[in-house]
C-alpha positions as CSV (number, residue, x, y, z in Angstrom):
1,M,-166.5,-152.8,20.9
2,D,-169.7,-151.1,19.8
3,A,-170.7,-150.7,23.5
4,L,-167.2,-149.1,24.2
5,R,-167.7,-146.7,21.3
6,D,-171.0,-145.5,22.7
7,L,-169.2,-144.8,26.0
8,G,-166.7,-142.7,23.9
9,W,-163.9,-145.2,23.4
10,S,-161.9,-144.2,20.3
11,A,-158.6,-144.8,18.5
12,F,-156.9,-142.5,20.7
13,F,-157.5,-144.8,23.7
14,E,-157.0,-147.9,21.5
15,R,-153.5,-147.0,20.8
16,Q,-152.9,-147.0,24.7
17,W,-154.2,-150.5,25.1
18,S,-151.4,-153.0,25.2
19,D,-151.3,-156.6,24.6
20,Q,-150.8,-157.2,28.3
21,D,-154.0,-155.0,28.9
22,R,-155.9,-157.3,26.3
23,A,-154.8,-160.3,28.2
24,A,-155.4,-159.2,31.8
25,H,-157.5,-155.9,31.9
26,T,-160.8,-154.5,31.0
27,P,-161.3,-150.9,29.7
28,A,-163.7,-148.9,31.9
29,R,-164.8,-145.3,32.1
30,V,-165.6,-143.4,35.4
31,V,-169.2,-142.4,35.5
32,E,-169.2,-141.1,38.9
33,E,-166.7,-140.1,41.8
34,H,-167.9,-139.0,45.2
35,K,-165.6,-138.8,48.1
36,G,-163.2,-141.4,46.7
37,V,-166.0,-143.9,45.7
38,H,-166.0,-144.7,41.9
39,R,-168.7,-146.0,39.6
40,L,-167.3,-147.5,36.4
41,M,-169.0,-148.6,33.2
42,T,-167.6,-151.3,31.1
43,E,-168.9,-153.1,28.0
44,R,-170.4,-155.7,30.4
45,G,-172.2,-153.2,32.6
46,E,-171.5,-151.3,35.8
47,V,-168.9,-152.2,38.4
48,G,-167.6,-150.4,41.5
49,G,-164.0,-149.2,41.2
50,E,-161.4,-149.5,43.9
51,V,-158.3,-147.3,43.9
52,P,-155.5,-149.4,45.3
53,G,-153.4,-148.0,48.2
54,R,-150.3,-147.8,46.1
55,M,-151.8,-145.7,43.5
56,R,-153.1,-143.3,46.2
57,Y,-149.6,-143.2,48.0
58,L,-147.7,-142.3,44.9
59,A,-150.3,-139.7,43.6
60,G,-148.9,-136.3,43.7
61,G,-152.3,-134.8,43.8
62,P,-156.0,-135.1,42.9
63,D,-155.1,-135.1,39.1
64,D,-153.2,-138.3,39.5
65,L,-156.4,-140.1,40.7
66,P,-159.4,-141.0,38.5
67,A,-161.9,-138.4,37.6
68,V,-165.3,-138.4,35.9
69,G,-165.0,-139.2,32.3
70,D,-161.4,-140.9,32.6
71,W,-160.9,-144.2,30.8
72,L,-159.0,-146.8,33.0
73,A,-157.5,-150.2,32.9
74,V,-159.0,-152.3,35.6
75,R,-158.9,-155.8,36.9
76,A,-162.4,-156.9,37.1
77,R,-163.9,-159.4,39.6
78,W,-167.2,-160.0,37.6
79,P,-169.0,-162.2,40.3
80,E,-168.6,-159.3,42.7
81,R,-169.3,-156.5,40.2
82,R,-166.1,-154.9,41.6
83,A,-162.9,-153.9,39.9
84,T,-159.4,-152.7,40.9
85,I,-158.2,-149.8,39.1
86,I,-154.7,-150.5,37.5
87,R,-154.1,-147.3,35.7
88,I,-155.5,-144.1,34.1
89,L,-155.2,-143.9,30.4
90,E,-153.8,-140.6,29.0
91,R,-156.5,-138.0,28.9
92,R,-157.5,-136.5,25.6
93,T,-158.8,-133.4,27.1
94,K,-159.5,-132.3,30.7
95,L,-161.3,-129.5,32.4
96,S,-159.5,-128.5,35.6
97,R,-159.1,-125.6,38.0
98,L,-156.8,-124.8,40.8
99,A,-158.3,-126.9,43.8
100,A,-160.0,-125.0,46.5
101,G,-157.9,-124.4,49.6
102,A,-154.4,-123.2,50.4
103,E,-152.5,-125.9,48.6
104,T,-151.4,-125.6,45.0
105,K,-153.2,-128.6,43.5
106,E,-154.9,-129.2,40.1
107,Q,-158.4,-130.6,40.5
108,V,-159.7,-132.4,37.4
109,L,-163.4,-131.6,37.1
110,A,-164.1,-133.8,34.0
111,A,-162.0,-135.7,31.5
112,N,-162.1,-136.8,27.8
113,L,-164.7,-134.3,26.8
114,D,-165.7,-133.1,23.4
115,T,-167.9,-130.2,24.1
116,V,-168.6,-128.1,27.3
117,F,-171.9,-126.3,27.8
118,L,-171.2,-123.1,29.8
119,V,-174.8,-122.5,31.2
120,C,-175.7,-119.0,32.3
121,G,-179.1,-117.7,33.4
122,L,-180.6,-114.7,31.7
123,D,-181.8,-113.5,35.2
124,G,-180.4,-111.4,38.0
125,D,-177.3,-113.7,38.2
126,F,-176.2,-112.8,34.7
127,N,-172.5,-111.7,34.7
128,P,-170.4,-111.1,31.5
129,R,-167.2,-111.1,33.5
130,R,-168.0,-114.4,35.0
131,I,-168.5,-115.8,31.5
132,E,-165.1,-114.7,30.5
133,R,-163.4,-116.5,33.5
134,Y,-165.2,-119.7,32.7
135,L,-164.3,-119.4,29.1
136,V,-160.6,-119.2,29.9
137,L,-160.9,-122.6,31.8
138,L,-163.1,-124.1,28.9
139,W,-160.6,-123.1,26.2
140,E,-157.7,-124.5,28.2
141,S,-159.5,-127.9,28.6
142,G,-159.0,-128.6,24.8
143,A,-162.7,-129.3,24.3
144,R,-165.2,-127.1,22.4
145,P,-166.9,-124.4,24.5
146,V,-170.5,-123.6,23.7
147,L,-172.5,-120.9,25.6
148,L,-176.1,-121.5,26.7
149,L,-178.1,-118.7,27.9
150,N,-180.9,-120.3,29.8
151,K,-184.0,-119.0,31.4
152,A,-185.1,-117.2,28.4
153,D,-188.6,-117.5,30.0
154,L,-187.6,-115.1,32.7
155,C,-186.3,-112.4,30.5
156,S,-188.8,-110.6,28.1
157,T,-186.2,-108.5,26.4
158,P,-182.9,-110.6,26.2
159,E,-181.3,-108.7,23.5
160,M,-179.1,-106.6,25.6
161,K,-177.9,-109.5,27.7
162,V,-177.3,-111.5,24.6
163,A,-175.2,-108.8,23.0
164,Q,-173.1,-108.5,26.2
165,A,-172.7,-112.2,26.1
166,R,-171.5,-112.3,22.6
167,A,-168.9,-109.6,23.3
168,A,-167.6,-111.7,26.3
169,A,-167.6,-114.9,24.2
170,L,-166.0,-114.1,20.9
171,A,-165.8,-117.2,18.6
172,V,-168.0,-119.2,20.8
173,E,-171.3,-120.7,19.6
174,L,-174.1,-119.2,21.6
175,H,-177.7,-120.7,22.0
176,V,-180.6,-119.0,23.9
177,V,-182.7,-121.7,25.6
178,S,-185.4,-122.3,28.2
179,A,-184.9,-125.6,30.1
180,L,-188.1,-125.0,31.8
181,R,-190.1,-124.7,28.7
182,G,-188.0,-126.9,26.6
183,S,-187.4,-124.2,24.0
184,G,-184.2,-124.0,21.9
185,L,-183.1,-127.4,23.0
186,E,-183.2,-129.3,19.7
187,A,-180.3,-127.3,18.5
188,L,-178.0,-128.9,21.3
189,R,-178.7,-132.4,20.1
190,T,-176.2,-131.8,17.4
191,Y,-173.4,-131.9,19.9
192,L,-174.7,-135.2,21.4
193,G,-174.1,-137.9,18.8
194,P,-173.2,-141.6,19.8
195,G,-170.0,-141.5,21.9
196,Q,-169.8,-137.7,22.1
197,T,-169.2,-136.5,25.7
198,V,-170.6,-133.1,26.9
199,A,-170.1,-131.5,30.3
200,L,-172.2,-128.8,31.7
201,V,-170.7,-126.1,33.8
202,G,-171.9,-122.9,35.3
203,S,-173.1,-121.3,38.6
204,S,-175.5,-122.9,41.0
205,G,-179.0,-122.2,40.0
206,A,-178.2,-121.7,36.3
207,G,-180.5,-124.7,35.4
208,K,-177.8,-127.4,34.4
209,S,-179.8,-130.1,36.1
210,T,-183.1,-129.0,34.5
211,L,-181.2,-129.1,31.2
212,V,-179.9,-132.6,31.8
213,N,-183.2,-133.9,32.7
214,R,-184.8,-132.3,29.6
215,L,-182.1,-133.7,27.2
216,A,-182.2,-137.1,28.9
217,G,-186.0,-137.2,28.8
218,A,-186.3,-138.2,32.5
219,D,-186.0,-136.7,35.8
220,L,-182.5,-137.9,36.7
221,Q,-181.1,-135.0,38.6
222,R,-182.6,-133.3,41.6
223,I,-183.5,-129.6,41.1
224,A,-183.2,-126.9,43.7
225,A,-185.1,-123.5,43.4
226,T,-183.1,-120.3,43.3
227,R,-183.4,-117.5,45.9
228,E,-185.8,-114.9,45.0
229,S,-183.6,-112.1,46.5
230,D,-180.8,-112.5,44.1
231,D,-181.4,-115.4,41.7
232,R,-178.4,-117.2,43.2
233,G,-178.8,-121.0,43.3
234,R,-178.2,-123.7,45.8
235,H,-176.3,-126.9,44.9
236,A,-178.8,-129.3,43.4
237,T,-176.0,-131.5,42.1
238,T,-173.4,-132.6,44.6
239,S,-171.3,-134.9,42.6
240,R,-170.1,-135.1,39.0
241,T,-172.0,-137.8,37.1
242,L,-171.7,-139.2,33.5
243,I,-175.2,-140.0,32.1
244,V,-175.6,-142.1,28.9
245,L,-178.4,-140.7,26.9
246,P,-181.0,-143.2,25.5
247,D,-180.6,-141.6,22.0
248,G,-176.7,-141.5,22.1
249,G,-174.3,-139.2,23.6
250,L,-173.0,-138.7,27.1
251,L,-173.7,-135.7,29.5
252,I,-171.6,-134.9,32.6
253,D,-173.4,-132.6,35.0
254,T,-171.2,-130.8,37.5
255,P,-172.1,-128.9,40.8
256,G,-171.8,-125.2,40.6
257,L,-168.4,-123.9,41.6
258,R,-168.0,-121.4,44.4
259,E,-164.3,-120.9,43.5
260,L,-163.1,-120.8,39.9
261,A,-159.3,-120.2,40.2
262,L,-157.2,-120.8,37.2
263,W,-154.7,-123.7,37.3
264,D,-152.9,-122.7,34.0
265,G,-154.8,-120.6,31.7
266,S,-152.1,-119.5,29.2
267,A,-153.7,-121.1,26.1
268,G,-157.2,-120.2,27.4
269,L,-156.4,-116.5,27.8
270,E,-155.1,-116.3,24.3
271,Q,-158.3,-117.8,22.8
272,A,-160.8,-116.2,25.1
273,F,-159.3,-112.7,24.6
274,E,-158.1,-113.2,21.1
275,E,-158.6,-109.6,20.0
276,I,-156.5,-108.4,23.0
277,E,-153.7,-110.8,22.2
278,R,-153.8,-109.7,18.7
279,L,-153.4,-106.1,19.6
280,A,-150.6,-106.9,22.0
281,Q,-148.6,-108.3,18.9
282,E,-148.7,-104.7,17.5
283,C,-147.2,-103.0,20.7
284,R,-143.6,-101.7,20.3
285,F,-142.2,-103.7,23.0
286,R,-142.8,-107.4,23.3
287,D,-142.9,-107.5,27.0
288,C,-145.4,-104.5,27.0
289,R,-147.6,-104.5,30.0
290,H,-150.1,-102.0,28.5
291,R,-149.7,-99.6,31.5
292,G,-148.3,-96.5,29.7
293,E,-145.4,-97.9,27.7
294,P,-144.9,-95.8,24.5
295,L,-146.5,-97.0,21.2
296,C,-148.8,-99.5,23.1
297,A,-151.5,-100.8,20.6
298,V,-153.7,-101.9,23.5
299,R,-153.7,-98.5,25.1
300,R,-154.4,-96.9,21.7
301,A,-157.4,-99.2,21.3
302,L,-158.7,-98.2,24.8
303,E,-158.3,-94.5,24.0
304,D,-160.1,-94.7,20.7
305,G,-163.0,-96.8,22.0
306,S,-162.4,-99.9,19.9
307,L,-161.6,-102.0,23.0
308,D,-164.0,-102.2,25.8
309,P,-162.2,-101.0,29.2
310,E,-164.2,-103.5,31.3
311,R,-163.2,-106.3,29.0
312,F,-159.6,-105.2,29.2
313,A,-159.7,-104.9,33.0
314,S,-161.2,-108.5,33.1
315,Y,-158.3,-109.8,30.9
316,A,-155.7,-107.9,33.0
317,K,-157.0,-109.4,36.2
318,L,-157.0,-112.9,34.8
319,E,-153.5,-112.4,33.4
320,R,-152.3,-111.4,36.9
321,E,-153.9,-114.4,38.5
322,R,-152.5,-116.8,35.7
323,A,-149.0,-115.5,36.4
324,H,-149.4,-115.8,40.2
325,A,-150.7,-119.4,39.7
326,A,-147.8,-120.2,37.5
327,R,-145.3,-119.1,40.0
328,R,-147.0,-121.2,42.9
329,R,-147.2,-124.2,40.4
330,D,-143.5,-124.1,39.6
331,L,-142.6,-124.0,43.3
332,R,-145.1,-126.8,44.0
333,A,-143.7,-128.8,41.1
334,R,-140.2,-128.9,42.6
335,L,-141.4,-129.8,46.0
336,D,-143.8,-132.5,44.7
337,E,-141.0,-134.0,42.6
338,K,-138.7,-134.3,45.8
339,R,-141.5,-136.0,47.6
340,R,-142.3,-138.4,44.8
341,I,-138.6,-139.5,44.5
342,K,-138.7,-140.1,48.4
343,K,-141.9,-142.2,48.1
344,I,-140.7,-144.3,45.3
345,H,-137.4,-145.1,47.2
346,K,-139.5,-145.8,50.3
347,V,-141.8,-148.2,48.4
348,F,-138.8,-150.2,46.9
349,R,-137.1,-150.6,50.3
350,D,-140.4,-151.9,52.0
351,P,-140.2,-155.7,52.0
352,R,-144.1,-155.8,52.1
353,W,-144.4,-154.6,48.4
354,P,-143.9,-157.4,45.9
355,G,-141.2,-157.1,43.2
């Protein structure tokens, strides 16, 4: 069991492991998923994971299929180093977004995280509003968000940007680091104890892969240079990968996200904009929209300068997006439930399926 604990196995997952599982199945963690191909890690080493057709058929969306960081019950075929995925264990935490495209689907980026490093460069791509958007997703995940301001070597006077980042990331631990030079990284190892899982998220070119290589002590991830014209990066990482560090701890590197649409965001907004939510409790009307209603505490704070107008505009934009996503999600859930029931009935009527 020590090998499993080093991979992040805990009492939370042990409680889901039945006597039937102990007799017939093996616990495995997803360490990579790329175009439907899964690499899994077990206490007996790595195996290739196969999602059976029935699981794919009954899946209501991408969130019903294994994601990097998931714990699974699998039926292993050890001579072949292959395994059939039986089920996904309940996720302790999950980092997800609204999947790119027209469909209303949840995309789980990584699961069962303890901490998420939000990596932002102190170069021309620095953007406090983007930090706020990311933090809504991170707080929603259930994991602890930590803000890393990378590329300190490219910013001779970072004080103003650090102050802006602190204002955008209230109640979030913040570290100024240089992955290129290796400065400030020792403080990050406190988050990477044995069995602790940390994901890195952020824009392309923020330096996530360089950080992974530094923390791992080896060149595990490919690195791509940023464009000199705007400091925007190109995708060096093309799939999410879980890396077991030699000194303990697990890192999940993720590709930069071109779209960062909220899937839910209710709890995340409350925590990311805690001071605005607190002010809203003082408004006269419980359903106050802060658009001119009488005795609005939020408008009063904007007028007396105690609330930053740009931060409030960011909050209002994300709140509108969250409400719109909730309406789409409710409609999609009703349609998906109808389709799911039809699929189940069809499966049980099909003589090819056993049982």
